C-alpha positions as CSV (number, residue, x, y, z in Angstrom):
1,M,65.8,263.8,168.0
2,K,63.0,262.3,170.0
3,E,65.5,260.9,172.5
4,Q,67.1,264.3,173.0
5,V,63.6,265.9,173.5
6,L,62.8,263.2,176.1
7,N,66.2,263.9,177.9
8,I,65.5,267.7,178.0
9,L,61.9,267.1,179.3
10,T,63.0,264.6,181.9
11,E,65.7,267.0,183.1
12,L,63.4,269.9,183.4
13,C,60.3,268.1,184.7
14,P,61.4,265.0,186.6
15,G,58.7,262.5,187.6
16,I,56.5,262.9,184.5
17,D,56.2,259.9,182.1
18,F,56.7,261.9,178.9
19,E,56.7,258.8,176.7
20,H,53.2,257.7,177.6
21,E,51.4,260.9,178.5
22,T,49.2,262.3,175.7
23,A,47.8,265.4,177.4
24,L,50.7,267.1,179.2
25,I,49.1,270.5,179.0
26,D,45.4,269.5,179.2
27,D,46.0,267.4,182.3
28,G,48.1,270.1,184.0
29,L,51.3,268.1,184.1
30,V,53.2,270.9,182.4
31,D,52.4,274.6,183.1
32,S,53.3,277.9,181.4
33,L,56.5,278.3,183.4
34,D,57.6,274.8,182.3
35,I,56.8,275.7,178.7
36,V,59.1,278.8,178.9
37,S,62.0,276.6,180.2
38,I,61.2,273.9,177.6
39,V,61.2,276.4,174.7
40,S,64.5,277.9,175.8
41,E,66.1,274.5,176.0
42,F,64.7,273.4,172.6
43,M,65.9,276.6,171.0
44,A,69.4,276.1,172.4
45,A,69.7,272.4,171.8
46,F,68.3,272.3,168.3
47,D,69.3,275.8,167.1
48,V,65.8,276.8,166.1
49,E,63.7,279.9,166.6
50,L,60.3,279.2,168.1
51,S,57.7,281.9,167.7
52,V,54.6,282.9,169.7
53,E,52.6,281.0,167.1
54,D,54.4,277.8,168.1
55,L,53.3,278.3,171.8
56,Q,50.0,276.5,171.3
57,P,48.9,273.8,173.8
58,E,48.6,271.2,171.1
59,N,52.3,271.6,170.3
60,F,53.2,270.6,173.9
61,N,50.6,267.9,174.8
62,T,52.9,265.0,173.6
63,V,56.5,264.4,172.9
64,D,55.7,263.6,169.2
65,A,54.0,267.0,168.9
66,M,57.1,268.7,170.3
67,V,59.3,266.9,167.9
68,E,57.1,267.9,165.0
69,M,57.1,271.5,166.1
70,I,61.0,271.5,166.2
71,Q,61.1,269.8,162.8
72,R,58.9,272.5,161.4
73,A,61.0,275.2,162.9
74,Q,64.1,273.7,161.3
75,G,62.5,274.1,158.0
């Protein structure tokens, strides 16, 4: 799953080292428009429903946090 998340992120936001960044939101590397695109891609790719409660900065600061969020949504 992590590899698929990385592929989606790299496609949507080329030029960001997603594997090593630990503060994507806090450092301004990913903005709210990026998050909308990322969430749409995640919902389609993983067949999950992400809610407004999931749209917290800490869920998008690292790839691992995004993977955990998707796993929670999968139940």
